[in-house]
C-alpha positions as CSV (number, residue, x, y, z in Angstrom):
1,M,0.2,-0.2,0.1
2,A,1.2,3.5,-0.9
3,K,1.7,6.1,2.1
4,A,1.5,9.7,1.1
5,I,4.7,11.5,2.9
6,H,4.9,14.7,1.7
7,T,3.3,18.0,-0.4
8,M,5.8,20.0,-1.9
9,I,5.0,23.8,-3.1
10,R,7.5,26.2,-4.7
11,V,8.3,29.3,-2.4
12,L,9.8,32.4,-3.4
13,D,11.1,33.4,0.2
14,E,12.4,30.6,2.5
15,D,12.5,32.8,5.6
16,L,8.9,34.2,5.2
17,S,7.5,30.8,4.2
18,V,9.2,29.1,7.0
19,A,8.1,31.4,9.7
20,F,4.6,31.7,8.4
21,Y,4.0,27.7,8.6
22,R,5.9,27.3,12.0
23,D,3.4,30.5,13.3
24,A,0.3,29.8,12.0
25,F,0.4,25.9,11.9
26,G,3.3,24.6,14.2
27,L,5.5,23.1,11.9
28,T,8.9,22.9,12.5
29,Q,12.1,22.2,10.2
30,S,12.5,18.3,10.1
31,D,15.4,18.8,7.0
32,R,17.2,21.0,5.0
33,L,19.2,19.5,1.8
34,D,20.9,22.6,0.1
35,F,21.8,22.2,-3.5
36,D,23.7,24.5,-6.0
37,D,20.4,26.0,-7.8
38,F,17.8,25.3,-5.1
39,T,17.1,24.6,-1.4
40,L,14.6,21.9,-0.2
41,V,13.0,22.4,3.2
42,Y,10.7,20.0,5.0
43,L,8.4,21.1,7.8
44,W,6.5,18.4,9.9
45,N,4.9,18.8,13.2
46,E,3.9,15.9,15.8
47,E,-0.1,15.9,14.8
48,A,1.0,14.1,11.5
49,G,3.5,11.7,9.6
50,H,3.0,13.8,6.5
51,E,5.5,16.7,5.7
52,L,5.5,19.7,3.8
53,E,8.3,20.5,1.3
54,L,9.1,24.0,0.5
55,T,11.3,24.2,-3.0
56,I,13.2,27.4,-3.1
57,N,14.9,28.1,-6.7
58,K,17.6,30.4,-5.9
59,A,17.5,32.0,-8.9
60,R,13.8,33.0,-8.8
61,T,12.9,36.5,-8.2
62,E,9.5,36.5,-9.5
63,P,6.5,35.3,-7.7
64,Y,5.4,31.9,-9.2
65,D,2.1,31.9,-11.3
66,L,-0.3,29.5,-9.0
67,G,-2.9,29.4,-12.2
68,D,-6.4,28.9,-12.5
69,G,-6.8,25.4,-11.0
70,Y,-8.1,25.3,-7.5
71,G,-6.3,23.3,-5.1
72,H,-5.2,23.6,-1.3
73,M,-3.8,21.9,1.6
74,A,-5.8,21.3,4.7
75,F,-5.0,21.4,8.4
76,S,-7.7,20.5,11.1
77,V,-7.8,22.3,14.7
78,D,-9.4,21.9,17.9
79,D,-10.5,25.1,18.1
80,L,-11.7,26.7,14.6
81,D,-13.1,30.1,16.1
82,A,-10.0,30.4,18.2
83,E,-7.6,29.8,15.6
84,H,-9.5,32.2,13.3
85,A,-8.9,35.1,15.7
86,R,-5.3,34.1,16.2
87,F,-4.7,34.3,12.5
88,E,-6.9,37.7,12.2
89,A,-4.8,39.0,15.3
90,A,-1.5,37.6,13.6
91,G,-2.2,39.8,10.3
92,Y,-3.1,36.8,8.0
93,A,-6.3,38.0,6.8
94,P,-8.0,34.5,6.9
95,R,-11.8,34.4,5.1
96,K,-14.8,34.0,7.2
97,I,-16.0,30.8,8.9
98,V,-18.1,28.9,6.4
99,E,-20.4,26.1,7.5
100,F,-20.8,23.2,4.7
101,E,-24.0,21.2,5.4
102,R,-25.6,18.7,3.2
103,D,-29.5,17.4,3.8
104,G,-29.3,19.8,7.0
105,V,-26.2,18.1,8.3
106,L,-23.0,19.8,9.3
107,I,-20.2,18.4,7.5
108,A,-17.3,20.7,7.9
109,R,-16.6,24.1,9.5
110,F,-13.8,25.7,8.0
111,F,-11.8,29.0,6.9
112,F,-9.4,29.4,4.2
113,V,-6.0,31.6,4.6
114,A,-3.2,32.2,1.7
115,D,0.2,31.4,2.7
116,P,3.2,34.1,1.9
117,D,3.0,32.7,-1.6
118,G,-0.6,32.7,-2.1
119,Y,-1.0,29.2,-1.6
120,Q,-4.6,28.3,-0.4
121,I,-4.9,26.4,3.1
122,E,-8.1,25.1,4.3
123,V,-8.4,25.1,8.2
124,L,-11.3,22.7,9.6
125,Q,-12.6,22.0,12.6
126,R,-11.6,18.5,14.3
127,S,-14.7,16.5,13.6
128,G,-16.2,13.5,11.7
129,R,-14.0,12.7,9.0
130,F,-11.6,15.8,9.4
131,A,-10.7,14.6,13.0
């Protein structure tokens, strides 16, 4: 059986991105591999065995074009309202909390926030399949 081990995104500013994912989601560096043309930084926390791989291309000076495909990564939290308030206080400009229902049953509560490179991140209340 295959096991998902990491998700990779390209970022422009290593320090800014590492600080965002540390402060927003408690991710810390598990490894850093420096090459001539690029650097790979692996971030994780004890909540999950899945890592986030940041790829920093050293010659890159322009922001990446994220395209028009809708994609995101997601994190679950114990207290969505508290996290939303914390993100607002930190200046991360989270979008409003949304309650997603189907047939009158609450499926999920969540909000989205963008990282420094514009990647969308969904923050979900822990419950049901998102526990």
